[in-house]
C-alpha positions as CSV (number, residue, x, y, z in Angstrom):
1,X,-13.7,-4.2,-33.1
2,X,-17.1,-3.3,-34.3
3,X,-18.3,0.2,-33.4
4,X,-21.6,0.7,-31.5
5,X,-23.2,1.8,-34.8
6,X,-22.0,-1.3,-36.6
7,X,-23.3,-3.5,-33.8
8,X,-26.7,-1.8,-33.9
9,X,-26.9,-2.4,-37.6
10,X,-26.3,-6.1,-37.0
11,X,-29.2,-6.5,-34.6
12,X,-31.9,-7.1,-37.2
13,X,-29.7,-9.7,-39.0
14,X,-29.1,-11.5,-35.7
15,X,-32.8,-11.6,-35.0
16,X,-33.8,-12.9,-38.4
17,X,-30.9,-14.4,-40.3
18,X,-31.8,-15.2,-43.9
19,X,-32.4,-18.8,-45.2
20,X,-30.4,-21.4,-43.4
21,X,-27.6,-19.1,-42.3
22,X,-25.8,-19.6,-39.0
23,X,-23.8,-16.6,-37.8
24,X,-20.7,-16.9,-35.5
25,X,-19.4,-13.9,-33.7
26,X,-15.9,-14.7,-32.4
27,X,-14.3,-12.4,-29.8
28,X,-11.7,-12.6,-27.1
29,X,-13.4,-9.6,-25.5
30,X,-17.1,-10.4,-25.6
31,X,-17.7,-7.7,-22.9
32,X,-17.0,-5.2,-25.7
33,X,-20.2,-6.3,-27.4
34,X,-23.4,-4.4,-26.6
35,X,-25.9,-6.1,-24.3
36,X,-28.4,-6.0,-27.1
37,X,-26.1,-8.1,-29.3
38,X,-25.2,-10.6,-26.5
39,X,-28.8,-11.1,-25.6
40,X,-29.5,-12.3,-29.2
41,X,-26.8,-14.9,-29.4
42,X,-25.9,-18.1,-27.5
43,X,-22.5,-18.0,-25.7
44,X,-20.1,-20.8,-26.4
45,X,-16.7,-20.8,-24.6
46,X,-13.6,-22.4,-26.1
47,X,-10.9,-23.7,-23.7
48,X,-7.3,-24.5,-24.4
49,X,-6.3,-28.1,-25.0
50,X,-4.7,-30.1,-22.2
51,X,-1.0,-30.7,-22.2
52,X,-1.4,-34.3,-23.3
53,X,-3.8,-33.3,-26.1
54,X,-1.3,-30.8,-27.4
55,X,1.5,-33.4,-27.3
56,X,-0.6,-35.9,-29.2
57,X,-1.5,-33.2,-31.8
58,X,2.1,-32.1,-32.3
59,X,4.2,-35.2,-31.9
60,X,4.0,-36.2,-35.5
61,X,4.6,-32.6,-36.7
62,X,7.8,-31.7,-35.0
63,X,11.0,-33.2,-33.5
64,X,11.0,-34.5,-29.9
65,X,13.6,-31.9,-29.0
66,X,11.3,-29.1,-30.1
67,X,8.0,-30.6,-28.8
68,X,8.2,-29.5,-25.2
69,X,9.1,-25.9,-26.1
70,X,6.3,-25.8,-28.7
71,X,3.7,-27.2,-26.2
72,X,4.9,-24.7,-23.6
73,X,4.6,-21.5,-25.7
74,X,1.5,-22.4,-27.6
75,X,-0.6,-22.4,-24.4
76,X,-3.0,-25.1,-25.5
77,X,-3.8,-23.5,-28.8
78,X,-3.2,-25.8,-31.8
79,X,-3.6,-22.9,-34.3
80,X,-0.8,-21.0,-32.6
81,X,1.4,-24.1,-32.6
82,X,0.9,-24.6,-36.3
83,X,1.7,-20.9,-36.9
84,X,5.0,-21.4,-35.1
85,X,5.7,-24.5,-37.1
86,X,5.0,-22.7,-40.4
87,X,7.0,-19.6,-39.4
88,X,10.1,-20.7,-37.4
89,X,11.2,-17.1,-37.2
90,X,8.2,-16.3,-35.0
91,X,9.2,-19.1,-32.7
92,X,12.6,-17.5,-32.3
93,X,11.2,-14.1,-31.8
94,X,8.7,-15.3,-29.1
95,X,11.3,-17.2,-27.2
96,X,13.7,-14.2,-27.3
97,X,11.0,-11.9,-25.9
98,X,10.2,-14.4,-23.2
99,X,13.9,-14.4,-22.1
100,X,13.9,-10.6,-22.3
101,X,10.9,-10.4,-19.9
102,X,12.8,-12.6,-17.4
103,X,15.9,-10.3,-17.6
104,X,13.8,-7.1,-17.4
105,X,12.2,-8.3,-14.1
106,X,15.6,-8.2,-12.4
107,X,17.0,-5.1,-14.2
108,X,17.0,-1.5,-13.1
109,X,14.4,1.0,-14.4
110,X,17.1,2.6,-16.6
111,X,17.9,-0.8,-18.2
112,X,14.2,-1.4,-18.9
113,X,13.8,2.0,-20.6
114,X,17.0,1.3,-22.5
115,X,15.5,-1.9,-23.7
116,X,12.4,0.0,-25.0
117,X,14.6,2.5,-26.7
118,X,16.9,0.0,-28.4
119,X,14.5,-2.9,-29.2
120,X,11.0,-1.6,-29.1
121,X,9.0,-2.5,-32.3
122,X,5.4,-1.2,-32.3
123,X,4.3,-4.2,-34.3
124,X,5.5,-6.6,-31.6
125,X,4.0,-4.7,-28.6
126,X,0.8,-6.8,-28.4
127,X,2.8,-10.1,-28.5
128,X,5.2,-8.7,-26.0
129,X,2.4,-8.0,-23.6
130,X,0.9,-11.5,-24.1
131,X,4.3,-12.9,-23.2
132,X,4.7,-10.6,-20.3
133,X,1.4,-11.7,-18.8
134,X,2.2,-15.3,-19.5
135,X,5.4,-15.0,-17.5
136,X,3.7,-13.3,-14.5
137,X,0.9,-15.9,-14.4
138,X,3.6,-18.5,-14.2
139,X,5.2,-16.6,-11.4
140,X,1.9,-16.5,-9.6
141,X,1.4,-20.3,-10.1
142,X,4.9,-20.9,-8.8
143,X,4.3,-18.8,-5.7
144,X,1.1,-20.8,-5.1
145,X,3.0,-24.1,-5.7
146,X,0.6,-24.8,-8.5
147,X,2.6,-25.5,-11.6
148,X,1.2,-28.9,-12.7
149,X,2.0,-28.4,-16.4
150,X,5.7,-27.6,-16.0
151,X,8.0,-30.0,-14.2
152,X,11.0,-28.6,-12.4
153,X,13.2,-30.4,-15.0
154,X,11.4,-28.7,-17.9
155,X,11.4,-25.4,-16.1
156,X,15.2,-25.7,-15.6
157,X,15.6,-26.6,-19.3
158,X,13.7,-23.5,-20.3
159,X,15.6,-21.4,-17.8
160,X,12.5,-20.1,-16.1
161,X,12.6,-21.6,-12.6
162,X,15.2,-19.3,-11.0
163,X,13.3,-16.1,-11.6
164,X,10.1,-17.6,-10.1
165,X,11.8,-17.3,-6.7
166,X,11.8,-13.5,-6.9
167,X,10.3,-12.1,-3.7
168,X,7.0,-10.8,-5.1
169,X,4.0,-10.9,-2.7
170,X,0.9,-12.4,-4.2
171,X,-0.8,-9.0,-4.0
172,X,2.1,-7.5,-6.0
173,X,1.9,-10.1,-8.7
174,X,-1.9,-9.7,-8.9
175,X,-1.5,-5.9,-9.3
176,X,1.2,-6.3,-12.0
177,X,-1.1,-8.7,-13.9
178,X,-4.1,-6.4,-13.6
179,X,-2.0,-3.5,-14.8
180,X,-0.6,-5.6,-17.7
181,X,-4.2,-6.6,-18.7
182,X,-5.4,-3.0,-18.6
183,X,-2.5,-1.8,-20.8
184,X,-3.0,-4.7,-23.2
185,X,-6.7,-3.7,-23.5
186,X,-5.7,-0.1,-24.2
187,X,-3.2,-1.1,-26.8
188,X,-5.6,-3.5,-28.5
189,X,-8.6,-1.2,-28.5
190,X,-7.5,2.4,-28.4
191,X,-4.9,4.8,-29.9
192,X,-2.9,4.9,-26.8
193,X,0.9,5.6,-27.3
194,X,2.2,2.0,-27.0
195,X,5.7,3.0,-26.0
196,X,4.5,5.2,-23.2
197,X,2.1,2.5,-22.0
198,X,4.9,0.0,-21.8
199,X,7.1,2.5,-19.9
200,X,4.2,2.8,-17.4
201,X,4.2,-1.0,-17.0
202,X,8.0,-1.1,-16.6
203,X,7.9,1.4,-13.8
204,X,5.6,-0.9,-11.8
205,X,7.4,-4.3,-12.0
């Protein structure tokens, strides 16, 4: 989120940090950093935990009936799982939006726009897009027969398997994901009208 001016002001500090200081720049969009900044730091990538690691981490913190769902929606991120455990209403909101995305895929354009008019909350637009992209990545994995993390039994329990059979070509799924990522970038980093951006996305699914 730093402006170019802020990044330039940081260059001297990165080159010669005072004392024993170690600086960490944490970003989900490192490409947004200036090359002059990136050239002065060492890149470390953090990856999601595996399914089994997440289960081991969470099994003492939640009930068995809630464990599978929590592992599924936290996407290998223990911090996100803890947030859901501490804020159960977020878990309900996330799951409702995930179910909404599945319904929107098979609905008419007018129904999609009605959903935006009736239920759109600007504060939730970023999370909605994350869920939207998660769903279509699962669709892509399903079409490629590459869903190692979700057994058919679990998929059935979560009511997500049927919609994976929708007749999308791989190219169409790819284009939807690319458009979703572009709109998410605009919403996260610019003053784009969020509702209009989502309407554009809904016109292309």
